[in-house]
Backbone as a printed PyTorch tensor [residue, N CA C, xyz], in Angstrom:
tensor([[[-31.9860,   3.4860, -15.8910],
         [-31.0970,   2.6620, -15.1040],
         [-29.7930,   3.4420, -14.8720]],

        [[-29.6130,   3.8960, -13.6580],
         [-28.4130,   4.6590, -13.3230],
         [-27.2980,   3.7290, -12.8800]],

        [[-26.1280,   4.0300, -13.3430],
         [-24.9560,   3.2880, -12.8880],
         [-24.2870,   4.0210, -11.7320]],

        [[-24.4260,   5.3530, -11.7230],
         [-23.8080,   6.1810, -10.6920],
         [-24.8290,   7.1780, -10.1820]],

        [[-24.5640,   7.7320,  -9.0070],
         [-25.4050,   8.7610,  -8.4170],
         [-24.5770,  10.0070,  -8.1460]],

        [[-25.2590,  11.1250,  -7.9780],
         [-24.5760,  12.3690,  -7.6240],
         [-23.7930,  12.1300,  -6.3320]],

        [[-22.5500,  12.5790,  -6.3340],
         [-21.6840,  12.4110,  -5.1770],
         [-20.7300,  11.2380,  -5.2810]],

        [[-20.9840,  10.3230,  -6.2220],
         [-20.0930,   9.1650,  -6.3920],
         [-18.7380,   9.6160,  -6.9320]],

        [[-17.6820,   9.0470,  -6.3820],
         [-16.3260,   9.2770,  -6.9000],
         [-16.0670,   8.2520,  -7.9920]],

        [[-15.5090,   8.7030,  -9.0900],
         [-15.2890,   7.8260, -10.2350],
         [-13.9060,   8.0450, -10.8340]],

        [[-13.5300,   7.0900, -11.6760],
         [-12.3130,   7.1990, -12.4790],
         [-12.7460,   7.1320, -13.9330]],

        [[-12.1820,   7.9760, -14.7590],
         [-12.5050,   7.9620, -16.1820],
         [-11.6210,   6.9150, -16.8520]],

        [[-12.2650,   6.0380, -17.5920],
         [-11.5770,   4.9170, -18.2370],
         [-12.0570,   4.8290, -19.6780]],

        [[-11.4390,   5.6010, -20.5530],
         [-11.8150,   5.6270, -21.9650],
         [-11.0540,   4.4990, -22.6680]],

        [[-11.7500,   3.4780, -23.1280],
         [-11.0630,   2.3130, -23.6870],
         [-10.4470,   2.5350, -25.0660]],

        [[-10.9310,   3.4940, -25.8090],
         [-10.4730,   3.7220, -27.1840],
         [ -9.3840,   4.7840, -27.2130]],

        [[ -8.1510,   4.3820, -27.4700],
         [ -7.0320,   5.3210, -27.4830],
         [ -7.1260,   6.3500, -28.6040]],

        [[ -7.9730,   6.1040, -29.6150],
         [ -8.1440,   7.0750, -30.6960],
         [ -9.2300,   8.1100, -30.3700]],

        [[ -9.9420,   7.9260, -29.2650],
         [-10.9570,   8.8850, -28.8320],
         [-10.2600,  10.2240, -28.5570]],

        [[-10.7860,  11.3320, -29.0850],
         [-10.1340,  12.6370, -28.8770],
         [ -9.9980,  13.0230, -27.3980]],

        [[-10.8340,  12.4730, -26.5330],
         [-10.7700,  12.7920, -25.1060],
         [ -9.8000,  11.8970, -24.3320]],

        [[ -9.2580,  10.8830, -24.9860],
         [ -8.4060,   9.9140, -24.2900],
         [ -7.2130,  10.5830, -23.6020]],

        [[ -6.4380,  11.3480, -24.3380],
         [ -5.2250,  11.9440, -23.7690],
         [ -5.5280,  12.9410, -22.6520]],

        [[ -6.6490,  13.6270, -22.7350],
         [ -6.9880,  14.6360, -21.7300],
         [ -7.5980,  14.0490, -20.4610]],

        [[ -8.4080,  12.9940, -20.6100],
         [ -9.2260,  12.5680, -19.4800],
         [ -9.0030,  11.1420, -18.9780]],

        [[ -8.4250,  10.2780, -19.7770],
         [ -8.2410,   8.8890, -19.3470],
         [ -7.4520,   8.8430, -18.0350]],

        [[ -7.9660,   8.1020, -17.0750],
         [ -7.3980,   7.9140, -15.7340],
         [ -7.5820,   9.1000, -14.7980]],

        [[ -8.3060,  10.1290, -15.2180],
         [ -8.6160,  11.2330, -14.3150],
         [ -9.6290,  10.7480, -13.2790]],

        [[ -9.6600,  11.4160, -12.1500],
         [-10.5770,  11.0770, -11.0580],
         [-11.4680,  12.2750, -10.8070]],

        [[-12.7330,  12.0120, -10.4680],
         [-13.6460,  13.1030, -10.1910],
         [-14.8810,  12.6360,  -9.4530]],

        [[-15.8540,  13.5320,  -9.3820],
         [-17.0980,  13.2870,  -8.6580],
         [-18.2740,  13.5990,  -9.5760]],

        [[-19.2930,  12.7460,  -9.5350],
         [-20.5270,  12.9980, -10.2860],
         [-21.2410,  14.1740,  -9.6250]],

        [[-21.4710,  15.2510, -10.3850],
         [-22.1470,  16.4230,  -9.8360],
         [-23.5500,  16.6220, -10.4100]],

        [[-23.8370,  15.9460, -11.5280],
         [-25.1670,  16.0690, -12.1320],
         [-25.3790,  14.9060, -13.0940]],

        [[-26.6330,  14.4670, -13.1870],
         [-26.9970,  13.4150, -14.1340],
         [-27.9850,  14.0200, -15.1150]],

        [[-27.6470,  13.9290, -16.4050],
         [-28.4160,  14.6130, -17.4420],
         [-29.0980,  13.6100, -18.3640]],

        [[-30.4330,  13.5580, -18.3570],
         [-31.1410,  12.6580, -19.2700],
         [-31.2020,  13.2380, -20.6790]],

        [[-31.2140,  12.3450, -21.6680],
         [-31.4090,  12.7450, -23.0580],
         [-32.0250,  11.5680, -23.8130]],

        [[-32.1180,  11.6650, -25.1180],
         [-32.7710,  10.6140, -25.8960],
         [-31.7830,   9.6570, -26.5680]],

        [[-30.5160,   9.6970, -26.2010],
         [-29.5190,   8.8400, -26.8470],
         [-29.8430,   7.3560, -26.6700]],

        [[-30.4540,   6.9830, -25.5660],
         [-30.8190,   5.5830, -25.3460],
         [-31.8150,   5.0740, -26.3770]],

        [[-32.7150,   5.9270, -26.8150],
         [-33.6770,   5.5430, -27.8560],
         [-32.9770,   5.3640, -29.1980]],

        [[-31.9660,   6.1700, -29.4330],
         [-31.2270,   6.0950, -30.6940],
         [-30.3710,   4.8280, -30.7430]],

        [[-29.6780,   4.5220, -29.6340],
         [-28.7670,   3.3810, -29.6200],
         [-29.4530,   2.0660, -29.2690]],

        [[-30.6400,   2.1450, -28.6460],
         [-31.3210,   0.9370, -28.1970],
         [-30.8310,   0.4330, -26.8440]],

        [[-29.9490,   1.1750, -26.2040],
         [-29.4150,   0.8190, -24.8870],
         [-29.8510,   1.9050, -23.9060]],

        [[-30.7440,   1.5590, -22.9870],
         [-31.3010,   2.5580, -22.0770],
         [-30.2310,   3.2470, -21.2260]],

        [[-29.0980,   2.6190, -21.0210],
         [-28.0140,   3.2380, -20.2470],
         [-27.4540,   4.4700, -20.9510]],

        [[-27.5990,   4.5280, -22.2750],
         [-27.1120,   5.6800, -23.0330],
         [-28.0130,   6.9050, -22.8840]],

        [[-29.1530,   6.7670, -22.2330],
         [-30.0800,   7.8760, -22.0360],
         [-29.6750,   8.8240, -20.9260]],

        [[-28.5010,   8.5960, -20.3290],
         [-27.9960,   9.4720, -19.2780],
         [-26.5500,   9.8310, -19.5730]],

        [[-26.2100,  11.0740, -19.3370],
         [-24.7940,  11.4380, -19.3110],
         [-24.5080,  11.9430, -17.9020]],

        [[-23.2810,  11.7800, -17.5080],
         [-22.8650,  12.1110, -16.1490],
         [-21.9080,  13.2880, -16.2010]],

        [[-22.2790,  14.3710, -15.5250],
         [-21.3990,  15.5380, -15.4450],
         [-20.4250,  15.2770, -14.2970]],

        [[-19.1450,  15.2910, -14.6360],
         [-18.0960,  14.9610, -13.6870],
         [-17.2720,  16.2060, -13.3910]],

        [[-17.0890,  16.4900, -12.1050],
         [-16.1520,  17.5340, -11.7060],
         [-14.8350,  16.8470, -11.4000]],

        [[-13.8400,  17.1660, -12.1970],
         [-12.5300,  16.5520, -12.0490],
         [-11.7910,  17.1780, -10.8720]],

        [[-10.8020,  16.4740, -10.3650],
         [-10.0580,  16.9690,  -9.2060],
         [ -9.4300,  18.3290,  -9.4560]],

        [[ -9.1030,  18.6360, -10.6990],
         [ -8.5270,  19.9390, -11.0410],
         [ -9.5540,  21.0610, -11.1210]],

        [[-10.8510,  20.7350, -10.9980],
         [-11.9070,  21.7440, -11.0160],
         [-12.6910,  21.8260, -12.3060]],

        [[-12.1690,  21.2730, -13.4010],
         [-12.9080,  21.2680, -14.6680],
         [-14.1100,  20.3400, -14.5720]],

        [[-15.1290,  20.5960, -15.3770],
         [-16.2590,  19.6760, -15.4930],
         [-16.3700,  19.2050, -16.9290]],

        [[-16.8350,  17.9720, -17.0760],
         [-16.9720,  17.3610, -18.4050],
         [-18.0750,  16.3190, -18.3120]],

        [[-18.7980,  16.1140, -19.4070],
         [-19.8620,  15.1100, -19.4520],
         [-19.3520,  13.8330, -20.0920]],

        [[-19.7350,  12.6980, -19.4900],
         [-19.3340,  11.3840, -19.9750],
         [-20.5200,  10.4380, -19.9470]],

        [[-20.4530,   9.4020, -20.7620],
         [-21.4270,   8.3130, -20.7320],
         [-20.9240,   7.2230, -19.7930]],

        [[-21.8310,   6.3510, -19.4130],
         [-21.5340,   5.2900, -18.4480],
         [-20.3370,   4.4480, -18.8550]],

        [[-20.1660,   4.2070, -20.1540],
         [-19.1130,   3.2770, -20.6050],
         [-17.7070,   3.8120, -20.3740]],

        [[-17.5690,   5.1190, -20.1230],
         [-16.2540,   5.7110, -19.8940],
         [-15.9510,   5.9410, -18.4130]],

        [[-16.8120,   5.4390, -17.5340],
         [-16.6510,   5.6800, -16.1030],
         [-16.5600,   4.3760, -15.3290]],

        [[-15.7330,   4.3790, -14.2960],
         [-15.5780,   3.2290, -13.4110],
         [-15.6440,   3.7060, -11.9710]],

        [[-16.2310,   2.8970, -11.0970],
         [-16.2200,   3.2790,  -9.6790],
         [-14.8070,   3.1950,  -9.1290]],

        [[-14.5320,   4.0220,  -8.1600],
         [-13.2580,   3.9400,  -7.4490],
         [-13.4340,   2.9400,  -6.3340]],

        [[-12.5730,   1.9500,  -6.3270],
         [-12.6490,   0.9210,  -5.2910],
         [-11.7350,   1.3340,  -4.1490]],

        [[-12.3570,   1.5170,  -2.9860],
         [-11.5810,   1.8590,  -1.7980],
         [-11.0290,   0.5780,  -1.1970]],

        [[ -9.7640,   0.5970,  -0.8940],
         [ -9.1320,  -0.5730,  -0.2850],
         [ -9.1240,  -0.4080,   1.2220]],

        [[ -9.4470,  -1.4770,   1.9000],
         [ -9.4240,  -1.4130,   3.3640],
         [ -7.9830,  -1.4690,   3.8490]],

        [[ -7.7500,  -0.9440,   5.0240],
         [ -6.3960,  -0.9090,   5.5730],
         [ -6.1190,  -2.1100,   6.4660]],

        [[ -7.0050,  -3.0950,   6.4400],
         [ -6.8170,  -4.2820,   7.2800],
         [ -5.7500,  -5.1800,   6.7550]]])
């Protein structure tokens, strides 16, 4: 069950301020460039954990995240 697809623009939203990645990545914006399957979903019992999303950040760095740390970017209409 994919939450995002390659090419989707996302915002990183790490809810845990004690997470080591919080200060570096929270509120960063990027694009999904690859979806990587693994067996984490079998370990956690949540099939959504069986995918990690490789994100290319606007600054050019890439980093892998799980679905729970990503949010879609909502485009606002100009109407």
